[in-house]
C-alpha positions in Angstrom: -9.1 9.4 -8.3 -5.4 10.2 -7.3 -3.1 12.5 -8.8 0.4 13.6 -7.9 1.7 16.6 -9.8 5.2 17.5 -9.8 5.7 16.4 -6.1 9.0 17.6 -4.2 9.9 15.9 -1.0 12.6 16.2 1.2 14.4 14.5 4.4 15.8 17.7 5.9 18.1 19.3 3.1 18.2 16.0 1.3 15.7 15.6 -1.7 14.2 12.3 -2.0 11.5 13.1 -4.8 12.2 14.9 -7.8 9.1 16.4 -9.7 6.9 13.1 -9.4 3.5 13.4 -11.3 1.6 10.1 -11.7 -2.2 9.1 -11.8 -4.4 6.2 -10.3 -7.7 5.5 -11.8 -10.4 4.1 -9.5 -10.6 0.3 -9.5 -7.1 -0.5 -10.6 -4.1 -1.7 -9.1 -1.1 0.5 -10.0 2.7 -0.5 -8.8 5.8 1.6 -8.4 8.9 -0.2 -8.8 12.5 0.8 -8.3 15.7 -0.1 -6.4 16.3 0.2 -2.6 16.5 4.0 -2.1 14.7 5.1 -5.3 12.0 6.8 -3.2 9.0 4.4 -3.5 8.2 4.4 0.3 8.6 8.4 0.3 6.2 8.4 -2.6 3.5 6.9 -0.1 4.4 8.3 2.7 3.9 11.9 0.9 0.4 10.7 -0.3 -0.5 9.8 3.4 1.0 12.8 4.8 3.7 11.5 6.9 6.5 13.3 4.7 4.5 16.2 3.2 5.8 17.4 0.1 7.7 20.6 0.0 5.9 21.6 -3.4 3.5 20.2 -5.7 -0.1 18.7 -5.4 -1.7 15.8 -4.6 -5.2 15.3 -5.3 -7.7 12.9 -4.1 -10.9 12.7 -6.1 -10.0 16.4 -7.2 -9.5 17.8 -3.7 -5.6 19.1 -2.5 -4.7 16.9 0.2 -0.6 17.9 0.6 -1.2 20.0 3.3 -3.7 17.8 5.4 -2.6 15.7 8.5 -2.3 11.9 8.3 -5.4 11.3 10.3 -7.6 13.5 8.1 -6.1 11.9 4.9 -7.2 8.4 6.5 -10.9 9.7 7.1 -10.9 10.8 3.8 -10.4 7.3 2.5 -6.4 6.6 1.9 -4.9 4.1 4.0 -1.3 2.9 4.2 0.3 -0.5 5.1 3.9 0.4 6.1 7.1 -1.3 5.2 7.8 -3.9 8.0 4.0 -4.2 8.9 4.3 -2.1 12.3 1.4 -4.0 14.0 0.9 -3.5 17.7 2.8 -6.6 19.1 1.3 -6.5 22.6 -2.1 -5.9 21.6 -4.1 -9.1 20.3 -5.2 -9.8 16.9 -9.0 -8.7 17.6 -7.5 -5.1 19.4 -5.3 -4.6 16.5 -8.2 -4.8 14.0 -10.0 -2.4 16.2 -7.5 0.2 15.9 -8.0 0.0 12.5 -11.8 1.0 12.8 -10.7 3.8 15.2 -12.4 6.4 13.3 -15.7 4.7 12.2 -18.8 4.7 13.9 -20.8 2.4 11.8 -21.0 -0.1 14.1 -23.0 -2.9 12.1 -21.0 -2.6 9.2 -17.7 -2.6 11.3 -19.1 -6.0 12.3 -19.7 -7.3 9.1 -16.2 -6.2 7.8 -14.6 -8.3 10.6 -16.6 -11.0 9.7 -15.3 -10.8 6.0 -11.6 -10.4 7.5 -12.0 -13.5 9.8 -13.6 -15.4 6.3 -10.7 -14.2 4.2 -7.7 -14.9 6.9 -9.0 -18.0 9.1 -5.8 -18.0 11.1 -6.5 -14.6 12.3 -9.8 -15.8 13.5 -8.2 -18.8 15.3 -5.6 -16.7 16.8 -7.8 -13.4 17.5 -7.1 -13.6 21.3 -3.3 -13.9 20.9 -1.0 -11.0 20.9 0.1 -9.9 17.5 3.6 -10.1 18.3 3.5 -14.0 18.6 2.4 -14.5 14.7 4.6 -15.5 12.3 5.8 -12.7 9.5 3.3 -13.8 7.1 0.5 -13.9 9.7 1.6 -10.2 10.9 1.4 -9.1 7.2 -2.0 -10.3 7.1 -3.1 -8.7 10.0 -1.7 -5.3 8.8 -3.7 -5.8 5.7 -6.6 -6.7 7.5 -6.3 -3.8 10.1 -6.0 -1.3 6.9 -9.1 -2.8 5.4 -11.1 -2.0 8.7 -10.4 1.7 8.1 -12.9 0.9 4.8 -10.2 2.6 2.7 -11.0 3.6 -1.1 -7.6 3.7 -1.9 -5.1 1.2 -0.1 -1.2 1.9 -0.2 0.7 -1.0 0.3 4.5 -0.6 1.0 6.7 -3.8 0.3 3.9 -6.6 1.3 6.3 -9.4 0.2 9.4 -8.2 2.5 10.9 -10.8 4.5 8.3 -13.5 3.4 8.5 -16.9 2.1 7.6 -17.3 -1.7 4.8 -19.6 -0.8 3.4 -16.9 1.4 4.3 -14.1 -0.8 2.1 -15.4 -3.4 -0.5 -16.2 -0.9 -0.7 -12.4 0.2 -0.5 -11.1 -3.6 -3.6 -13.4 -4.3 -5.4 -11.8 -1.3 -4.4 -8.4 -2.9 -6.2 -9.6 -6.3 -9.4 -10.6 -4.2 -9.4 -7.1 -2.1 -9.5 -5.1 -5.6 -11.9 -7.1 -7.4 -14.4 -8.1 -3.9 -14.0 -4.9 -2.1 -13.6 -2.7 -5.2 -10.7 -1.2 -3.4 -8.0 0.8 -5.4 -4.4 -0.2 -4.8 -1.2 1.5 -5.0 1.4 -1.2 -4.7 5.2 -0.4 -3.7 7.1 -3.6 -4.2 10.8 -4.7 -4.5 9.7 -8.1 -6.3 9.2 -6.2 -9.8 8.2 -9.4 -11.6 5.3 -10.4 -8.8 4.1 -6.4 -8.6 3.9 -6.1 -12.6 2.0 -9.4 -12.7 -0.4 -8.5 -10.3 -0.9 -4.7 -11.5 -2.8 -2.9 -14.1 -0.1 -0.2 -14.9 3.4 0.5 -13.6 5.5 3.1 -13.1 9.6 3.2 -12.7 11.3 5.2 -10.1 15.0 5.7 -10.3 16.6 8.1 -7.8 13.7 10.0 -6.9 12.5 10.2 -10.5 9.6 8.5 -12.5 11.6 7.4 -15.9 8.9 5.1 -17.4 5.4 4.2 -17.1 2.7 2.1 -18.8 0.6 -1.1 -18.7 2.2 -3.4 -16.3 2.3 -6.3 -19.3 4.5 -3.5 -21.4 6.7 -3.0 -18.5 7.0 -6.7 -17.9 8.1 -7.4 -21.7 10.4 -4.2 -21.5 14.3 -5.2 -22.4 15.6 -2.5 -19.9 13.1 -3.4 -17.1 13.8 -7.3 -17.8 17.5 -6.4 -17.4 17.5 -4.0 -14.4 14.7 -5.5 -12.2 13.9 -9.1 -13.2 17.4 -10.7 -13.7 16.4 -11.5 -17.3 
């Protein structure tokens, strides 16, 4: 579904990604783990067109997208939930969800998708007329994920969904990620600092260190890797 070929991305003259190559197969959950500053968020932002790569190719269903604008990439079916959620705090929950469906014209299906989201997140249904900024951190993360789902993505990019959340809420969010993957047949590319939880959720994983992929393989295999355990799992 998605392939990165030798991606090099920069912030000004500072190189953040070095020859990044990876693949995402349709229907799976893959995770990218690594320390702070390793380039995980930059990888997602390169895919979504926010930080276009200087060299290399990004192919979505075989089509190069590395020079496309973010809105065109969303229209293709790739949607990102950014680190820190970034909902519209002054808009209501319902208005935030409407913004997610901004590019769509299938009114009947939009209504059905909205009902699905309210069924999955009853708290959002209860608070649909409240400003998003009044929600708790966990509720805002639910809203951010739901807003992305309203764009009807084929590929959902999740950037640090557990950041700042209590362990109980984090487990709930990751349960929902699995549910979205299975029920909506949505492929998920997960960037997450909680390596243990990410690898237990994903099918495959990649390890990013200082902008370079150093290891990849089945998630269970990485979870049992002694070097990974020592570096990221505190074992």
